[in-house]
ROGUPA-282382 format. One record per residue: x, y, z of N, C-alpha, C in turn. Coordinates in steps of 0.2 Angstrom, whole numbers, padded with zeros to 4 digits, always signed. Layout:
BEGIN
XYZXYZXYZ;...
***
This chain:
BEGIN
-0298+0744+0573-0301+0737+0572-0296+0732+0575;-0299+0727+0579-0294+0722+0581-0292+0717+0576;-0286+0714+0577-0283+0710+0571-0287+0703+0572;-0289+0701+0567-0293+0694+0567-0288+0689+0566;-0287+0684+0571-0282+0679+0570-0284+0674+0564;-0279+0670+0562-0279+0665+0557-0283+0659+0559;-0285+0658+0565-0288+0652+0568-0294+0651+0564;-0296+0645+0561-0302+0644+0558-0308+0644+0563;-0314+0646+0560-0319+0647+0565-0322+0640+0567;-0321+0635+0563-0324+0628+0565-0319+0623+0567;-0313+0626+0568-0308+0621+0571-0305+0616+0565;-0307+0617+0559-0305+0613+0554-0298+0615+0551;-0295+0611+0547-0289+0612+0544-0289+0613+0536;-0295+0614+0533-0295+0614+0526-0294+0621+0524;-0290+0622+0518-0289+0629+0516-0295+0633+0514;-0300+0630+0512-0306+0633+0510-0309+0636+0516;-0309+0632+0522-0312+0634+0528-0309+0640+0530;-0302+0640+0530-0298+0646+0532-0300+0652+0528;-0300+0652+0522-0302+0657+0518-0309+0660+0519;-0314+0655+0521-0320+0658+0522-0321+0661+0529;-0317+0659+0534-0316+0662+0540-0314+0669+0540;-0308+0670+0535-0305+0677+0535-0310+0682+0531;-0314+0679+0526-0318+0684+0522-0325+0686+0526;-0327+0681+0529-0334+0682+0532-0334+0681+0540;-0329+0681+0543-0329+0679+0550-0332+0685+0554;-0332+0684+0561-0335+0690+0565-0330+0695+0566;-0332+0701+0569-0327+0707+0569-0324+0707+0576;-0326+0704+0581-0324+0704+0588-0320+0698+0590;-0314+0699+0593-0310+0693+0594-0313+0688+0599;-0317+0691+0604-0320+0687+0609-0325+0681+0606;-0327+0683+0600-0331+0678+0596-0327+0672+0594;-0321+0672+0594-0317+0666+0592-0315+0661+0597;-0318+0662+0603-0317+0658+0609-0319+0651+0606;-0316+0645+0608-0318+0639+0606-0325+0637+0608;-0329+0634+0604-0336+0632+0606-0336+0625+0607;-0341+0623+0611-0341+0615+0612-0342+0612+0605;-0340+0606+0604-0341+0602+0598-0348+0602+0596;-0353+0601+0601-0360+0600+0599-0362+0606+0596;-0360+0612+0599-0362+0618+0596-0360+0619+0589;-0353+0618+0588-0350+0618+0581-0354+0614+0576;-0356+0608+0578-0359+0603+0574-0366+0606+0572;-0370+0609+0577-0376+0611+0576-0376+0617+0571;-0371+0622+0573-0370+0628+0568-0369+0626+0561;-0364+0621+0560-0363+0618+0553-0369+0616+0550;-0373+0612+0554-0379+0609+0551-0384+0615+0549;-0384+0620+0553-0389+0626+0552-0387+0630+0546;-0380+0630+0545-0378+0634+0539-0378+0630+0533;-0377+0623+0533-0378+0619+0527-0383+0614+0528;-0389+0616+0528-0394+0611+0529-0395+0607+0523;-0397+0600+0524-0398+0596+0518-0405+0598+0515;-0405+0598+0509-0412+0600+0506-0417+0595+0507;-0423+0597+0509-0428+0592+0510-0432+0591+0504;-0434+0585+0503-0437+0583+0496-0444+0586+0496;-0445+0589+0490-0451+0592+0489-0456+0588+0485;-0461+0586+0489-0466+0582+0487-0469+0584+0480;-0470+0591+0479-0473+0593+0473-0468+0594+0467;-0462+0593+0468-0457+0593+0463-0457+0587+0459;-0458+0587+0452-0459+0581+0448-0451+0578+0447;-0451+0572+0447-0444+0569+0446-0442+0570+0439;-0436+0571+0438-0433+0572+0431-0435+0567+0426;-0437+0569+0420-0439+0564+0415-0433+0560+0413;-0433+0554+0412-0427+0550+0409-0426+0552+0402;-0419+0553+0400-0417+0555+0394-0419+0550+0389;-0421+0552+0383-0422+0547+0378-0416+0546+0373;-0415+0540+0370-0410+0539+0366-0411+0543+0359;-0406+0546+0357-0406+0550+0351-0404+0546+0345;-0407+0547+0339-0405+0543+0333-0400+0546+0330;-0398+0553+0331-0393+0556+0328-0394+0559+0322;-0400+0558+0319-0401+0562+0312-0409+0564+0313;-0410+0568+0308-0417+0570+0307-0421+0564+0304;-0425+0561+0308-0428+0555+0306-0434+0556+0301;-0437+0562+0302-0443+0563+0297-0440+0565+0290;-0435+0568+0290-0432+0570+0283-0429+0563+0280;-0426+0559+0285-0423+0553+0282-0428+0548+0279;-0434+0548+0283-0439+0543+0281-0442+0546+0274;-0443+0553+0274-0446+0555+0268-0442+0555+0262;-0435+0556+0263-0430+0555+0257-0430+0548+0255;-0430+0543+0260-0429+0536+0259-0435+0534+0255;-0441+0536+0257-0447+0534+0253-0447+0536+0246;-0445+0543+0245-0445+0546+0238-0440+0542+0234;-0434+0540+0237-0429+0536+0233-0432+0529+0231;-0435+0526+0236-0438+0520+0235-0443+0520+0229;-0448+0525+0229-0453+0526+0223-0449+0526+0217;-0444+0531+0216-0441+0532+0210-0437+0525+0208;-0434+0522+0212-0430+0516+0210-0435+0510+0208;-0440+0509+0212-0445+0504+0210-0449+0505+0203;-0451+0512+0203-0454+0514+0196-0449+0513+0190;-0443+0515+0191-0439+0514+0185-0437+0507+0184;-0437+0503+0189-0435+0496+0189-0440+0492+0185;-0446+0493+0186-0452+0489+0183-0455+0492+0177;-0453+0499+0175-0455+0502+0169-0451+0499+0163;-0445+0500+0163-0440+0498+0158-0433+0497+0161;-0430+0491+0159-0424+0490+0162-0418+0495+0160;-0419+0497+0154-0414+0502+0152-0414+0509+0156;-0420+0510+0158-0421+0516+0163-0417+0515+0169;-0418+0509+0172-0415+0508+0178-0407+0508+0178;-0405+0505+0172-0397+0506+0171-0395+0513+0171;-0399+0517+0168-0398+0525+0168-0397+0527+0175;-0402+0525+0180-0402+0527+0187-0396+0525+0190;-0393+0518+0189-0387+0516+0192-0381+0520+0189;-0381+0522+0183-0376+0526+0180-0375+0533+0184;-0381+0536+0184-0382+0543+0188-0379+0542+0195;-0381+0537+0199-0379+0536+0205-0372+0535+0206;-0369+0532+0201-0362+0530+0201-0358+0537+0200;-0360+0541+0195-0357+0547+0194-0357+0552+0200;-0363+0552+0203-0363+0557+0209-0359+0554+0214;-0359+0548+0215-0355+0545+0220-0347+0546+0219;-0345+0545+0213-0338+0547+0211-0336+0554+0213;-0341+0558+0211-0340+0566+0212-0339+0567+0220;-0343+0564+0224-0343+0565+0231-0336+0562+0234;-0334+0556+0232-0328+0553+0234-0322+0557+0232;-0321+0559+0226-0316+0562+0223-0315+0569+0226;-0321+0573+0228-0321+0579+0231-0319+0579+0238;-0321+0574+0242-0318+0573+0249-0311+0572+0249;-0309+0567+0244-0301+0566+0244-0297+0572+0243;-0300+0576+0238-0296+0583+0236-0296+0587+0242;-0302+0588+0246-0303+0593+0251-0299+0591+0257;-0299+0585+0259-0296+0582+0265-0289+0580+0265;-0287+0577+0259-0281+0574+0258-0276+0577+0253;-0279+0582+0249-0276+0585+0243-0274+0579+0238;-0278+0574+0237-0278+0569+0232-0282+0571+0226;-0279+0571+0221-0282+0574+0215-0284+0568+0210;-0288+0564+0212-0291+0558+0208-0294+0561+0202;-0293+0559+0196-0296+0562+0190-0303+0560+0189;-0308+0565+0190-0315+0564+0190-0317+0563+0183;-0315+0566+0178-0318+0566+0171-0318+0559+0168;-0312+0556+0168-0311+0549+0165-0315+0544+0170;-0315+0545+0176-0318+0541+0181-0326+0541+0180;-0329+0547+0179-0336+0547+0178-0338+0544+0171;-0334+0546+0166-0336+0543+0159-0335+0536+0159;-0329+0533+0162-0328+0526+0162-0333+0522+0167;-0335+0526+0172-0339+0522+0177-0346+0521+0174;-0349+0526+0170-0355+0525+0167-0355+0520+0162;-0349+0520+0158-0348+0515+0153-0347+0508+0156;-0344+0508+0161-0344+0501+0165-0350+0498+0166;-0355+0502+0169-0362+0500+0171-0365+0497+0164;-0365+0501+0159-0368+0499+0153-0365+0493+0150;-0358+0493+0150-0355+0487+0148-0357+0480+0152;-0357+0481+0158-0359+0475+0162-0366+0473+0160;-0371+0478+0159-0378+0476+0157-0378+0473+0150;-0374+0475+0145-0374+0473+0139-0370+0466+0138;-0364+0466+0140-0359+0461+0139-0357+0457+0145;-0360+0458+0151-0359+0454+0157-0353+0455+0160;-0350+0450+0164-0344+0451+0168-0338+0453+0163;-0338+0450+0157-0332+0451+0153-0332+0458+0151;-0338+0461+0149-0338+0468+0147-0336+0473+0153;-0338+0471+0159-0337+0475+0165-0329+0475+0166;-0326+0469+0166-0319+0469+0167-0315+0473+0162;-0317+0473+0155-0314+0477+0150-0315+0484+0151;-0321+0486+0153-0322+0493+0155-0318+0496+0161;-0317+0491+0166-0313+0493+0172-0306+0494+0170;-0303+0490+0165-0296+0491+0163-0296+0497+0159;-0300+0499+0155-0300+0505+0151-0300+0511+0155;-0305+0511+0160-0306+0516+0165-0299+0518+0168;-0296+0513+0171-0290+0514+0175-0285+0517+0170;-0284+0514+0164-0279+0517+0159-0281+0524+0158;-0287+0526+0157-0289+0533+0155-0287+0537+0161;-0288+0535+0167-0286+0539+0173-0278+0540+0173;-0274+0535+0172-0267+0536+0171-0265+0541+0166;-0268+0540+0160-0266+0545+0155-0268+0552+0157;-0274+0553+0159-0277+0560+0161-0273+0563+0166;-0271+0560+0171-0267+0563+0176-0260+0565+0173;-0258+0563+0168-0251+0565+0165-0251+0572+0163;-0257+0575+0162-0257+0582+0159-0255+0587+0165;-0254+0584+0171-0253+0589+0177-0246+0587+0179;-0244+0591+0185-0237+0590+0187-0236+0583+0190;-0230+0581+0189-0228+0574+0191-0229+0573+0199;-0228+0578+0203-0229+0578+0210-0235+0575+0212;-0235+0569+0216-0241+0566+0218-0244+0562+0213;-0241+0560+0207-0244+0556+0202-0246+0549+0204;-0242+0546+0208-0243+0539+0210-0249+0539+0215;-0249+0544+0219-0254+0544+0224-0261+0545+0221;-0261+0550+0216-0268+0552+0213-0270+0546+0209;-0266+0543+0205-0269+0537+0200-0271+0531+0205;-0267+0530+0210-0269+0525+0214-0276+0526+0217;-0277+0532+0219-0284+0534+0222-0289+0533+0216;-0287+0535+0210-0292+0534+0205-0294+0527+0203;-0289+0523+0203-0290+0516+0202-0295+0513+0208;-0293+0515+0214-0297+0513+0219-0305+0515+0219;-0306+0521+0217-0312+0524+0216-0316+0520+0210;-0312+0519+0205-0316+0515+0199-0318+0508+0201;-0314+0505+0205-0316+0498+0208-0322+0499+0213;-0321+0504+0218-0325+0504+0223-0333+0506+0221;-0333+0511+0217-0340+0513+0215-0343+0510+0209;-0340+0511+0203-0344+0509+0197-0343+0501+0196;-0337+0498+0197-0336+0491+0196-0341+0487+0200;-0341+0489+0207-0346+0485+0211-0353+0486+0209;-0355+0492+0207-0362+0494+0205-0364+0490+0199;-0359+0488+0195-0360+0484+0189-0364+0478+0190;-0362+0475+0196-0366+0468+0197-0373+0469+0198;-0376+0475+0200-0383+0476+0200-0386+0476+0193;-0382+0479+0188-0384+0479+0181-0384+0472+0178;-0379+0468+0180-0379+0461+0178-0384+0457+0181;-0387+0458+0187-0393+0455+0190-0399+0456+0185;-0399+0462+0183-0405+0465+0179-0406+0461+0172;-0400+0458+0170-0401+0455+0163-0404+0448+0163;-0406+0445+0169-0409+0439+0170-0417+0440+0168;-0420+0435+0166-0427+0435+0164-0431+0438+0170;-0430+0436+0176-0433+0439+0182-0428+0444+0185;-0425+0448+0181-0420+0453+0183-0423+0458+0188;-0428+0461+0187-0431+0466+0191-0432+0463+0198;-0435+0457+0199-0436+0454+0205-0430+0452+0209;-0424+0451+0205-0418+0449+0208-0415+0456+0211;-0416+0461+0207-0413+0468+0210-0417+0470+0216;-0424+0469+0216-0428+0471+0221-0426+0467+0227;-0425+0460+0226-0423+0456+0232-0416+0459+0235;-0412+0461+0231-0405+0463+0233-0406+0470+0237;-0410+0474+0235-0412+0481+0238-0415+0479+0245;-0421+0475+0244-0425+0474+0251-0420+0471+0256;-0416+0466+0254-0412+0463+0260-0407+0467+0263;-0404+0472+0259-0399+0476+0261-0403+0481+0266;-0408+0484+0264-0412+0489+0268-0415+0485+0274;-0417+0479+0274-0419+0476+0280-0414+0474+0285;-0408+0473+0282-0402+0471+0286-0400+0478+0290;-0400+0483+0286-0398+0490+0290-0403+0492+0295;-0410+0490+0293-0415+0492+0298-0415+0488+0304;-0414+0481+0303-0413+0477+0309-0407+0479+0313;-0402+0481+0310-0396+0483+0314-0397+0489+0318;-0401+0494+0315-0402+0500+0318-0407+0499+0324;-0413+0496+0322-0418+0495+0327-0416+0491+0334;-0412+0485+0332-0410+0481+0338-0404+0485+0342;-0400+0487+0338-0394+0491+0341-0396+0497+0345;-0401+0501+0343-0403+0507+0346-0407+0505+0353;-0411+0499+0352-0415+0497+0358-0411+0493+0363;-0407+0488+0361-0403+0484+0365-0396+0484+0365;-0393+0488+0361-0386+0488+0360-0382+0490+0366;-0377+0486+0368-0373+0488+0374-0365+0486+0372;-0364+0481+0368-0357+0479+0367-0355+0481+0360;-0350+0485+0360-0347+0488+0354-0345+0483+0349;-0346+0484+0343-0344+0479+0338-0337+0481+0335;-0336+0487+0334-0329+0490+0331-0329+0497+0334;-0327+0498+0340-0327+0505+0343-0322+0510+0339;-0317+0507+0337-0312+0511+0334-0314+0514+0327;-0318+0510+0324-0320+0512+0317-0327+0515+0317;-0332+0512+0321-0339+0515+0321-0342+0514+0328;-0341+0519+0332-0343+0518+0339-0351+0516+0340;-0355+0518+0335-0362+0517+0336-0364+0510+0335;-0360+0506+0332-0362+0499+0330-0361+0494+0336;-0365+0490+0337-0365+0485+0342-0366+0478+0340;-0364+0473+0344-0365+0466+0342-0372+0464+0342;-0376+0467+0347-0383+0466+0347-0386+0469+0340;-0384+0474+0337-0386+0477+0331-0384+0472+0325;-0378+0469+0325-0376+0464+0320-0381+0458+0321;-0383+0456+0327-0387+0450+0327-0394+0452+0325;-0396+0458+0326-0403+0460+0323-0402+0460+0315;-0397+0463+0312-0396+0463+0305-0396+0456+0302;-0393+0451+0306-0393+0444+0303-0400+0441+0304;-0404+0442+0309-0411+0439+0310-0415+0442+0305;-0415+0449+0304-0420+0452+0300-0418+0450+0292;-0412+0450+0291-0410+0448+0284-0412+0441+0282;-0411+0436+0287-0412+0429+0285-0420+0428+0285;-0424+0432+0289-0431+0431+0288-0433+0434+0281;-0430+0440+0280-0432+0443+0273-0430+0439+0267;-0424+0436+0268-0421+0432+0263-0426+0426+0261;-0428+0422+0267-0432+0417+0266-0439+0419+0262;-0442+0424+0264-0448+0426+0261-0447+0428+0253;-0441+0432+0252-0440+0434+0245-0438+0428+0240;-0434+0424+0243-0432+0418+0238-0438+0413+0237;-0443+0413+0242-0449+0409+0241-0454+0412+0237;-0455+0418+0237-0460+0421+0234-0459+0426+0228;-0452+0428+0227-0450+0433+0222-0446+0430+0217;-0442+0425+0219-0437+0423+0214-0439+0416+0211;-0439+0415+0205-0441+0409+0201-0437+0403+0203;-0440+0398+0205-0436+0392+0207-0432+0393+0214;-0433+0398+0217-0430+0399+0224-0433+0395+0229;-0430+0394+0235-0433+0390+0241-0431+0394+0247;-0435+0393+0252-0434+0397+0258-0427+0396+0261;-0424+0390+0261-0418+0389+0264-0412+0392+0261;-0413+0393+0254-0408+0397+0250-0408+0404+0253;-0414+0407+0254-0415+0413+0257-0412+0414+0263;-0412+0409+0268-0408+0410+0274-0401+0411+0273;-0398+0407+0269-0391+0408+0267-0390+0415+0264;-0394+0417+0259-0393+0423+0256-0394+0429+0261;-0398+0429+0266-0399+0434+0271-0393+0434+0275;-0390+0429+0277-0384+0428+0281-0379+0432+0278;-0378+0430+0271-0372+0433+0268-0373+0441+0267;-0379+0443+0266-0381+0450+0265-0379+0454+0271;-0381+0451+0277-0380+0454+0283-0373+0455+0284;-0369+0450+0283-0361+0451+0283-0358+0456+0279;-0360+0456+0272-0357+0460+0267-0359+0467+0268;-0366+0468+0270-0368+0475+0272-0365+0478+0278;-0364+0474+0283-0360+0477+0289-0353+0479+0287;-0350+0474+0283-0343+0476+0281-0342+0482+0277;-0347+0483+0272-0347+0488+0268-0348+0495+0272;-0353+0495+0277-0354+0500+0281-0347+0502+0285;-0344+0497+0288-0338+0498+0292-0332+0501+0287;-0332+0498+0281-0327+0500+0276-0328+0508+0275;-0334+0510+0274-0334+0517+0272-0333+0521+0279;-0335+0519+0284-0334+0522+0291-0326+0523+0292;-0322+0518+0290-0315+0518+0290-0312+0524+0285;-0315+0524+0279-0313+0530+0275-0315+0536+0278;-0321+0537+0280-0323+0544+0283-0319+0546+0289;-0317+0541+0293-0313+0542+0299-0306+0545+0297;-0303+0541+0292-0297+0544+0289-0297+0551+0286;-0303+0552+0283-0304+0559+0280-0306+0564+0285;-0308+0562+0291-0310+0566+0296-0317+0570+0295;-0322+0566+0292-0328+0569+0290-0334+0564+0293;-0340+0567+0294-0345+0563+0296-0349+0560+0290;-0350+0564+0285-0354+0561+0279-0350+0563+0273;-0351+0559+0268-0348+0560+0261-0351+0566+0258;-0357+0568+0259-0360+0574+0256-0366+0576+0260;-0370+0581+0257-0376+0583+0260-0382+0583+0255;-0381+0579+0250-0386+0579+0244-0393+0577+0247;-0393+0572+0251-0399+0569+0254-0400+0571+0261;-0405+0575+0262-0407+0577+0269-0408+0571+0274;-0405+0571+0279-0406+0565+0284-0402+0559+0283;-0399+0559+0277-0395+0553+0275-0387+0555+0274;-0386+0561+0272-0379+0563+0270-0379+0563+0262;-0374+0560+0260-0373+0560+0252-0375+0553+0249;-0374+0553+0243-0376+0547+0239-0372+0541+0242;-0365+0542+0243-0361+0537+0245-0362+0535+0252;-0366+0539+0256-0368+0536+0262-0374+0531+0262;-0377+0531+0256-0382+0526+0255-0380+0520+0251;-0374+0521+0247-0372+0516+0244-0367+0511+0247;-0365+0514+0254-0359+0510+0257-0361+0503+0258;-0367+0501+0260-0368+0494+0261-0371+0491+0255;-0373+0494+0250-0376+0491+0244-0370+0489+0239;-0365+0493+0239-0360+0491+0234-0356+0485+0235;-0354+0483+0241-0351+0477+0242-0356+0471+0242;-0362+0472+0243-0367+0467+0244-0369+0465+0237;-0369+0469+0232-0371+0468+0225-0367+0462+0222;-0361+0461+0222-0358+0455+0219-0359+0449+0223;-0360+0449+0230-0362+0444+0234-0369+0441+0232;-0374+0445+0231-0381+0443+0229-0381+0440+0222;-0377+0444+0218-0377+0441+0211-0374+0434+0211;-0369+0433+0214-0365+0426+0214-0370+0421+0217;-0373+0422+0223-0377+0417+0226-0383+0416+0222;-0386+0421+0219-0392+0420+0214-0390+0415+0208;-0384+0417+0206-0382+0412+0200-0381+0405+0202;-0378+0404+0208-0377+0398+0211-0384+0394+0212;-0388+0398+0215-0395+0395+0218-0399+0393+0212;-0400+0398+0207-0406+0398+0202-0403+0399+0195;-0397+0400+0194-0394+0401+0188-0394+0408+0186;-0391+0410+0180-0390+0416+0178-0396+0419+0173;-0400+0414+0171-0405+0416+0166-0411+0418+0170;
***
């Protein structure tokens, strides 16, 4: 067999072309004589023809934006939770206080479990759960004074409870315990304090509606029009357009709620209330996103299909509760 020279078949200097010539070139040396440039160009076009558009081939369908969760499950669970909450809220106030206490205990369990799993932080759950439920009841019975006393006793109980274990990591664990006591049950106590007013159920309903409306406005507008990231290092999915949607939706909802649900309330007070709710709900959502990023998790739990855990639903409610309680007291009084 004659020796095939290393000269490229197409006169090019690309390594890939040289390899192609060696592997699939002709077997006779005479075929390597230089060809006219026009012939080389025609041959290249014949070997690599551009694909002709197929008139019968349908164009690829544009990709739809994904919500990132099972919306059917999320909507079903959300409606179910709403029915339970509203039913307990208007049947008897004490029943709704019990619902708050249960949510607090489950939220504390999720938070302390994730701290233990991801950071080996052993926040004492038993004193936190008992003290947290007692904190909610104390806030309902004795108001802000009772809530502060229960908070102090819960923190003290966490300090003492942790003394039964090794001193290693004591400061880290009790610090996490005090943080958990403040973050979950103490903030939730303001919901129970709203309930003590004569129109308490309507105040709590206003608080819940405005928080949900704010979250819905942020999701709907952000999903449809969101382009500019709000806090990409904390929560890449949140946009400035979504925040604007939260503000507009919450202000409109606030005007309606204050005008028609709250005794002696006016629409302009509702505008201010809605603006404050949009801000606090967004900050609360970002705050828990920061915690979850530090822990390296997507959700705090899996108890609620389509939502995550209880804490994933309380993230915007907890910091909003004291804001709504305070503004309602300023606008229409505590009675």
